[in-house]
N, C-alpha and C positions, 0 to 999 in steps of 0.2 A: 827329374822326369816327371815326378807326380804333379807336379803344379803344371807342367806343360800338358800335358794329359786333358787336366781338369779345365786349363783354359780352352783347348780345341773342343771338349764337349760342351763347354758354355757356348761357342760360337757356332757350332753345329744346332743348338737348341734355337738359338737367335735366328738363324737362317731359316731354321723350319717354321719357326713362328710369323717371319716375314713373308713366307711363301703361301703359308695358309691365309696369312691376311689379304694379300694378294689375288689370291684364287676367289676369295670369297667378295673382293671388289668387283673382278672381272665378270662373276656369276650376277651380282647385282646390276651391274652394267647391262649384261647381256639379255636380262630380264626386263631392263628399262627399255631397251633399243627395240625388243622384240615385242612390247606391250603397244596395245593399241589405245589412242587416246581418245576415249569418248566423248569429249566436249564437242559441242556443235553451239553456233551461234544464231540467234534470233533477234527480229527486229521485234524493240519492245517500245518504241516512239517513233513516230512522224513529225519531222517540222515542215509543214505546208504552208506556202504563202508567196513562195516565187511563182510568175507567170514564164518563165524563160528557163533556158539550160543553166545548170549550176556550173559554174566552172572552177570555183575555189570555195575554201572553207578553213577557217583556223581557229582553233580553242584559246581561251584566255588563260591566264595564268591558276584563275580560281577553279579551272575546270568546272566551272558551271556556265559561263558566258560564251558563245562562239559565234564567230563572224562568218558571213556566207555573201558570195558575189555570183551575181547572174546575167544572163544576157538580156534580162529584163530591164537591166539599169538601174538595179537597187541592191545598195550594200546593206544587209539586215543583222541585226545583232539580235541573238535569241537568247533565252532560258533554255539550256537542256536539260533541267529538272524539270519544268513544268511545260516545254514546250512553247511558251508564250514569246510573242515578237516583242524585246524591250526597245527597241529603236530601227527607223528604216530612214536611210540616208539616198537621198534620189541624186545619180551620179550624172556627171556633164557627158560622159560617154557610157552606151551599153557594151561596149565590146571591152569588157572587163576579163582579165586573165588570170590575177592573183588578188589576195588579200591578207591583211596580218594583224594581229591584234598585238599592241605594245605590252611589255611586263607588268607595267603599272596599272593596266585595263584602262587609262585614260586616252588613248587614242587609239585610231585604226587606219590602216594603209590601203590601198588599191590601186591596181593599173593595170594597162593591157594594152591596146592597140594604138591607144593615142600617145604611147611611148613616155608619158607622165607616171610619176609616183605622187600620187595625191594622199595628202595625211588629214584626216579630221579629228577634232576633239569630241569626245562622247558626252552627251547630254541626256541622261534619261528622264528629265523633268519635262520632256516635249516627246511626242511619239514619231514626229520625223522632221528631217530637215531637207532645205531646198538652198542652204547656203553653198557658197562655195568653199572649197577645200581650204583648210588652215595654212596649208603650206602645199606647194606643186615644186617638184624636184625635177626639173628638165635640163638633161644632157644625153641621154640616152639615142641613138639614132635609128633603134628598132622597137621593136613592142617589148613591154614590162613581162617578163615571164613568172616572177617570184621576187617578192620582198620578203624581208625579216627584220623586226627591229630586235637592236641591240641593248636600248634603252631609249627614254623619251627623247633622248638628244641624238642619237644615232640609228642609223638604218643602213641594211644593204639591200640593194637591188640587182637583178639578173636580168639580162635582155636578150633579145635577136640579134643585136649588133655584136655578139660574143663578148661582151665586157661583164664585169661586175662592178659596181662602184659602192665605196663607203661614203656616206653623207654625213656632214654636220646640217641636223635638221634646223637649228635656230638661225644658223647663217645662210642657210639655203646653198650650200656649196660643197663640191666632192672632195673628202679629205682625200682618197686613193682612188684611182682607176686600175681594175685588174683584167689585162686584156690577151691573158696567155692561151685562152680557147681559140680554135679555129673555125668554129661555128657557132651557132645560136646556144646561149646557155640556158638550160630549161628549169634548173632547180638548184636550188641552196639549201643549206641546213647548219645550224648553228650549234656548235658542241653544248651538251649539257652541263659540264663542269668547267670547263676552260673558255671564259666569253671571248678569248682572241681567236679561238680557234672556230673553223667552219670547212664546210665540203662544197663541192659544185659538181653538176652533171651537164653534160653538152650533147650535142648532134654532131660534134666531131667523135663521138663513141669512148669519150674518156670522161673519167670522174678524177678530180684534182681535189688535195688538200691544202689548205691557206692557213696562214698565220697572220694577223693583222700586223704584226710587229715587222713581218719579214718582205722585202720587196717583192718577190714571186713565189710562186706555189712550192709548198715543201714537198709533193711528190704527186705524180701521176699514175692513174692506174688505169690497166688496159685491159680487155677481156672481151668485152660486148661487140657485137657486129653491126649494131646500128643505133639509132639515137638514144641516148638516156634522157628519160622524162622524168625521172624522179629519183633523190638521192635523201637519205635519213640515217641519222647516227643509230647505232646501237645504244640501248640505255645505258650501259656502262662507258659509254665515250671512248672506247679504245677501237671499236670496228664501225662501218656502215655497209648498210645495204644499198644497192641501185637498183633500179627496173627499169628496162628497155623495150624499145619495138622488136628487139630481136624475140621477144616472149619470155626472156629469162629474168631473173631476179639473183643478182651475186652478191654476196657478203664479202667484203676487203677487212683486211684487218692493218691498222697504221703500226703495229708494232713490228711487224717484217715484210710490210708491203707488199703483200700477195692475197690472193683468193681463197677463202675459206671454205666456201659451200657455194652450189647455184641452187636455184627452185625454178623448176619448170616440169610440163608435162604435157600431155597430147594436144592440149588446147593452146595452138600456135597463133595466138593473136596478142597485140604489144599490151605492156603493162603502161598502165596510167598514171598510177601512184602508189605509194606504199608509206607502212608505219608499222612501229613494233609495239607489242604489249608492254606493259609496264616493266615487269620481270626478264622481258626478252624471250619468253618460251615460245611466242606465237606471232607470226607475220602476216600482215593483212594487205593484200594487193588488189587494186583496181586494174580491170581489164577493158579494153575495146569492143570485147564482143562477150557472148555467154559463157559462164555465168555472170560474167561482169566482174565478181568479187571474190576473193577466196580468203582463206585461212592457213597458213603453212605452220608445221611444227620446225622451229628454227634448227633444234638437235638433230632430230631423225631426217628433216627435207621432205618428210611425209605432207600431204594434203591432208589437212584436218577436216575441212567444211568448207561447201559453197555456201556464199552470202547470196541469198534469192532476190536481186533487184531486179526493175525490169527495163533498164535501159544501161548505157555506157555510164562507169563511175568515173568520174574526172577528178575527183578528189575525195581523200579521206583523212582521218586523224584521230589519235588516242589522247585523251587530255592528261595531264602531269599527273593526277588521281589514278588513272589506270581501269576506272570502274567501267569503262564501255568503250565502243569503236564509233566513229560516224562516218556515213557516206555520203557525197553529194554526187547527184546525178542527172543526165539528161532528161529525166522524166520530170525535173523542177523541184523534186524534193531531196530532202536530207532524211536519211533513216539513222537511229543511234540501236548499236547492237550489243547484247549482251549475251555470255557464256551460259548454257545449260547444258545438265548430263542427263 
């Protein structure tokens, strides 16, 4: 009997310890959730040189260089550290809607209302080029809305014709065409850890997850009530965000195929573009109307800061190093933002 009573007492002691630990954790969590994040974001650099609305930008893997595409018919390569222009490509069409930097840094791609994906080799020994693209990928029946390199030999393109194409660049041929969206595909994003996984967002109000090894989408995510303009993987690679004309940003999880969170406020204007900070703590979003760009707390869903831009933010991105965020705007300029307290 003594042994039994001793065992019961030990169990009660362990239970009390667990309860105490849980109460402490809950208190810390409540304090964290109730605390205000005093961070704000300010412009530290401006990249000035375009003479038309900027429609797209994309960081290189080195977190130093970035590409921007504008209605002035120029594709510019910038040094984000010094703000210097490293190279300028004169495009055959000024109606450009997307651009992408290859992982190696040797290639850039762009496209738009010409329905083509034009790929250029980069040569910093000259200031600009008027040459034709190295490769022109032609198969889409609608405008090119987004393109992303898998590597120097492969690229994904999304189009207003409702399809996504996986290309063999060297042979200028489609490897596979994904056509399961029912309207324009506006955005694609590559998983940061699994090279075969990507997501897409469409004007059919759905986002889809894909695996290049599978013949069709792996899942369809619903919830938005209007066009999805931008999708972006959460840094951990298990979730993704989507921004829509319904003025909301939604966070979806691939592990249970459901919505985790929604970000919106009284500013009922469409979301143009989104990206996450490197740690996943902050969510950056561009908008059609004032204040044009915001930073959100991913955990609490609270708005952290308005980014004071002068015109519609059409694109934005966080480099791999995570040291800043860059916005591209209809005021013809790119702005680099850093956190201050």
